[in-house]
C-alpha positions as CSV (number, residue, x, y, z in Angstrom):
1,M,-49.7,36.9,-25.5
2,R,-51.6,38.4,-28.5
3,S,-52.7,41.1,-26.2
4,A,-48.8,42.3,-25.6
5,R,-48.2,41.7,-29.1
6,W,-50.8,44.6,-30.3
7,Y,-50.3,46.8,-27.4
8,P,-47.8,49.0,-29.2
9,G,-49.7,49.6,-32.1
10,V,-52.7,50.3,-30.1
11,M,-50.9,52.9,-28.1
12,R,-49.4,54.5,-31.3
13,M,-53.0,54.9,-32.5
14,V,-54.0,56.5,-29.2
15,Y,-51.1,58.8,-29.3
16,L,-51.9,59.9,-32.8
17,L,-55.6,60.6,-31.7
18,A,-54.2,62.6,-28.9
19,A,-52.0,64.7,-31.1
20,V,-54.9,65.4,-33.4
21,L,-57.0,66.5,-30.4
22,I,-54.3,68.7,-29.3
23,V,-53.9,70.5,-32.6
24,W,-57.6,70.8,-32.9
25,S,-57.8,72.3,-29.5
26,V,-54.9,74.8,-29.9
27,W,-56.3,75.7,-33.2
28,A,-60.0,76.5,-31.8
29,L,-58.3,78.0,-28.8
30,A,-56.0,80.6,-30.8
31,T,-59.1,81.9,-33.2
32,E,-61.1,82.4,-30.1
33,V,-58.3,84.1,-27.8
34,F,-56.8,86.4,-30.2
35,D,-59.9,87.1,-32.0
36,V,-58.7,86.0,-35.4
37,P,-61.1,87.0,-38.2
38,P,-62.7,84.2,-40.1
39,Y,-61.5,85.5,-43.5
40,V,-58.0,85.0,-42.1
41,V,-58.0,81.7,-40.0
42,P,-61.4,80.0,-39.9
43,T,-62.3,78.0,-37.0
44,P,-61.9,74.3,-36.7
45,G,-65.8,74.0,-36.8
46,K,-66.2,76.1,-40.0
47,T,-63.4,74.4,-41.8
48,F,-65.0,71.0,-41.0
49,S,-68.4,72.3,-42.3
50,A,-66.9,73.6,-45.5
51,L,-65.3,70.2,-45.7
52,T,-68.3,68.2,-45.5
53,G,-70.8,70.9,-47.2
54,D,-68.7,70.5,-50.3
55,W,-68.0,66.8,-50.3
56,S,-70.0,65.9,-53.2
57,N,-67.7,68.1,-55.2
58,L,-64.5,66.9,-53.3
59,D,-64.8,63.4,-53.3
60,G,-63.8,62.7,-57.1
61,L,-61.0,65.4,-56.6
62,V,-59.5,63.6,-53.8
63,L,-59.9,60.4,-55.8
64,Q,-57.7,62.0,-58.6
65,T,-55.1,63.3,-56.3
66,I,-54.6,60.1,-54.5
67,W,-54.2,58.3,-57.9
68,E,-51.7,60.9,-58.8
69,C,-49.7,60.2,-55.6
70,V,-49.9,56.6,-55.7
71,A,-49.0,56.2,-59.5
72,G,-46.1,58.5,-59.1
73,F,-44.9,57.1,-55.9
74,L,-44.6,53.4,-57.3
75,V,-43.0,54.8,-60.5
76,G,-40.5,56.7,-58.2
77,V,-39.7,53.6,-56.1
78,A,-39.3,51.2,-58.9
79,V,-36.9,53.4,-61.0
80,G,-35.0,54.5,-58.0
81,F,-34.6,50.9,-56.6
82,L,-33.5,49.8,-59.9
83,F,-31.3,52.6,-60.6
84,A,-29.6,52.3,-57.1
85,V,-28.9,48.3,-57.7
86,L,-27.4,49.0,-61.0
87,M,-25.0,51.6,-59.6
88,A,-24.1,49.6,-56.7
89,H,-23.0,46.7,-59.2
90,V,-21.5,48.9,-61.7
91,K,-19.0,51.4,-60.2
92,I,-18.5,53.5,-63.0
93,I,-22.2,54.2,-63.4
94,Q,-22.0,55.1,-59.7
95,Q,-19.2,57.4,-60.2
96,I,-20.5,59.1,-63.1
97,F,-24.2,59.5,-62.3
98,Y,-24.3,59.9,-58.3
99,P,-22.6,63.5,-58.4
100,I,-25.2,64.4,-61.2
101,L,-28.1,63.1,-58.8
102,I,-26.7,65.2,-55.8
103,A,-26.4,68.4,-58.2
104,S,-30.0,67.9,-59.5
105,Q,-31.4,68.3,-56.0
106,A,-30.3,72.0,-56.1
107,I,-32.7,72.5,-58.9
108,P,-36.4,73.4,-57.5
109,I,-39.1,70.8,-58.5
110,V,-41.3,73.8,-59.2
111,A,-38.7,75.1,-61.7
112,L,-38.8,71.8,-63.4
113,A,-42.6,71.6,-63.6
114,A,-43.0,74.2,-66.4
115,P,-40.0,72.2,-68.9
116,L,-41.8,69.0,-68.2
117,V,-45.2,70.2,-69.2
118,I,-43.5,71.5,-72.6
119,I,-41.8,68.3,-73.3
120,L,-44.6,65.9,-72.2
121,G,-47.6,68.1,-72.8
122,F,-50.6,68.5,-70.4
123,G,-52.2,65.5,-68.8
124,L,-51.4,62.6,-66.6
125,T,-47.7,62.0,-67.5
126,P,-45.9,65.4,-66.3
127,K,-47.7,65.0,-63.0
128,L,-46.5,61.5,-62.7
129,V,-43.0,62.5,-63.6
130,I,-43.1,65.3,-60.9
131,V,-44.1,63.0,-58.2
132,G,-41.9,60.2,-59.3
133,L,-38.8,62.7,-59.2
134,I,-39.6,63.8,-55.7
135,V,-39.7,59.9,-54.7
136,F,-36.6,59.2,-56.7
137,F,-33.9,60.7,-54.9
138,P,-34.3,59.4,-51.3
139,V,-35.1,55.9,-52.8
140,V,-31.7,55.9,-54.8
141,V,-29.5,57.4,-51.8
142,N,-30.8,55.2,-49.1
143,V,-30.9,51.9,-51.2
144,L,-27.4,52.5,-52.4
145,D,-26.3,53.1,-48.8
146,G,-27.8,49.9,-47.8
147,L,-26.2,47.9,-50.5
148,T,-22.9,49.3,-50.1
149,S,-22.8,48.9,-46.4
150,I,-23.4,45.1,-46.6
151,D,-20.3,43.3,-44.6
152,K,-18.0,42.1,-47.5
153,D,-17.0,38.9,-45.3
154,M,-20.7,37.8,-45.0
155,V,-20.7,38.0,-48.9
156,A,-17.5,36.2,-49.3
157,L,-18.8,33.4,-46.9
158,A,-22.1,32.9,-49.0
159,R,-20.1,32.5,-52.3
160,S,-17.8,30.2,-50.5
161,M,-20.6,28.2,-49.6
162,G,-21.9,28.1,-53.2
163,G,-24.4,30.7,-53.2
164,S,-25.4,32.1,-56.6
165,S,-25.5,35.7,-57.4
166,L,-29.4,35.5,-57.2
167,K,-29.4,33.9,-53.8
168,L,-27.0,36.4,-52.7
169,F,-29.2,39.2,-53.8
170,L,-32.4,37.7,-52.2
171,L,-31.0,36.5,-48.9
172,I,-28.1,39.1,-48.0
173,R,-28.3,42.2,-50.4
174,L,-32.1,42.6,-50.3
175,P,-32.8,42.4,-46.8
176,A,-30.0,44.9,-46.1
177,T,-31.8,47.5,-48.1
178,L,-35.2,47.2,-46.4
179,T,-34.4,49.6,-43.4
180,P,-32.9,52.4,-45.4
181,L,-35.6,51.7,-48.0
182,F,-38.4,52.3,-45.7
183,S,-36.8,55.3,-44.2
184,A,-36.8,56.7,-47.8
185,L,-40.3,55.4,-48.6
186,K,-41.9,57.2,-45.5
187,L,-40.1,60.5,-46.1
188,A,-41.3,60.2,-49.9
189,A,-45.0,59.3,-48.9
190,T,-45.5,62.7,-47.3
191,Y,-43.7,64.5,-50.2
192,T,-45.9,62.9,-53.0
193,V,-48.7,65.2,-52.2
194,T,-46.5,68.1,-52.7
195,G,-45.3,66.8,-56.4
196,A,-49.2,66.1,-57.1
197,V,-50.2,69.6,-56.1
198,I,-47.5,71.1,-58.3
199,G,-48.3,68.9,-61.2
200,E,-51.9,70.1,-60.8
201,W,-51.0,73.7,-60.7
202,T,-48.8,73.5,-63.9
203,A,-50.2,70.6,-66.0
204,S,-54.0,70.2,-64.9
205,E,-56.2,68.5,-67.6
206,S,-58.0,66.5,-64.9
207,P,-58.8,68.6,-61.7
208,G,-57.7,67.6,-58.2
209,I,-57.4,69.1,-54.8
210,G,-54.4,71.3,-55.9
211,Q,-56.3,72.8,-58.7
212,D,-59.5,73.3,-56.3
213,L,-57.4,75.0,-53.8
214,L,-56.2,77.6,-56.3
215,L,-59.8,78.2,-57.4
216,K,-61.1,78.6,-53.9
217,N,-58.2,80.9,-53.1
218,S,-59.3,83.2,-56.1
219,R,-62.7,83.1,-54.6
220,L,-61.4,84.3,-51.3
221,D,-63.0,81.2,-49.9
222,T,-60.9,80.8,-46.7
223,A,-62.9,77.9,-45.1
224,G,-62.7,75.9,-48.4
225,V,-58.9,76.6,-48.8
226,Y,-58.3,75.3,-45.1
227,A,-60.5,72.3,-45.9
228,D,-58.2,71.6,-48.8
229,V,-55.1,71.9,-47.0
230,L,-56.6,69.3,-44.3
231,L,-57.5,67.0,-47.1
232,L,-54.1,67.2,-48.4
233,T,-52.5,66.4,-45.0
234,L,-54.7,63.5,-44.4
235,I,-53.7,62.1,-47.9
236,G,-49.9,62.6,-46.8
237,L,-50.4,61.1,-43.4
238,S,-52.3,58.3,-44.6
239,G,-49.4,57.4,-47.0
240,F,-46.9,57.5,-44.0
241,V,-49.2,55.2,-42.0
242,L,-49.4,52.7,-44.5
243,I,-45.9,52.5,-45.3
244,T,-45.2,52.3,-41.6
245,A,-47.6,49.2,-41.4
246,L,-45.9,47.5,-44.2
247,E,-42.5,48.2,-42.6
248,H,-43.6,46.5,-39.5
249,L,-44.9,43.4,-41.6
250,L,-41.9,43.2,-43.8
251,T,-39.3,44.0,-41.0
252,P,-40.4,42.1,-37.9
253,W,-36.9,41.9,-36.5
254,R,-37.1,45.7,-35.8
255,A,-40.2,45.6,-33.7
256,R,-38.6,43.5,-31.2
257,S,-34.8,44.1,-30.2
258,T,-35.2,42.4,-26.7
259,A,-36.3,38.9,-26.0
260,R,-40.1,38.3,-25.1
261,R,-41.0,38.1,-21.7
262,K,-42.6,34.8,-20.5
263,P,-46.1,35.4,-19.2
264,R,-46.8,35.8,-15.4
265,G,-47.6,32.4,-13.7
266,T,-45.2,30.3,-15.8
267,Q,-42.0,28.7,-14.3
268,E,-38.9,27.9,-16.0
269,P,-38.8,24.2,-16.8
270,Q,-36.6,22.4,-14.0
271,E,-33.5,20.7,-15.3
272,T,-33.8,17.1,-15.5
273,R,-31.1,15.5,-13.4
274,I,-29.9,11.8,-14.2
275,L,-29.2,10.1,-11.0
276,T,-25.6,8.7,-10.9
277,P,-23.9,6.6,-8.1
278,E,-22.1,9.9,-7.1
279,R,-25.3,11.6,-6.6
280,I,-27.4,9.0,-4.7
């Protein structure tokens, strides 16, 4: 039934709304009970008023930050996926570059922002590189794990049946990477906002929410700062939700691990018996 099919998705939305209401209520209650000054932690109402009151200025900044997140995300995913496939097929490249990738994660992305600006200049390019670097590592590691964990007997069987390298990749190797890939994408989708903000702080020619956050902080506009943080949080959560929905569409076998239940009121078809002389 269609209602049962969409029931899990509806319940996820209900749980999400419940979580938002809980956070909003705890926030409002904490500011009232502990009598927190508004210049330290504004109430949710003042934050929302700052958001709606300055929306004519914020809408263009939001679109700029979203564009940086989406473009950098796509670049990081594409390069990371291709590099993982290359390492999985050429072992010497994996042995040389995989330790370098692991060691590179010890370098804070904030420390790399300044050299990237010196090399690439101000503008969109260094911001895309920063976001792409954040996405690149989890994609490479997870896709490589998926490609190297494929059952070798399955691959040998497909080759013995005349499967070409392209068919092996499309029908066996690529589906094996989807589950670990989406795990990496959901993680990277939330971190892209961090990369975009760092890029705006260091290489800002076109302003975004990150630059507006610094500006309001310098003006001691606490409600405006919290409004910007709220917007950045919504951007990250929206990316996570979109990736989760895409995962649900492309990996339907993960949504249902048990057999479908038959609707109530339906009966199993009775076995048709053939009358033989012994049964008469």
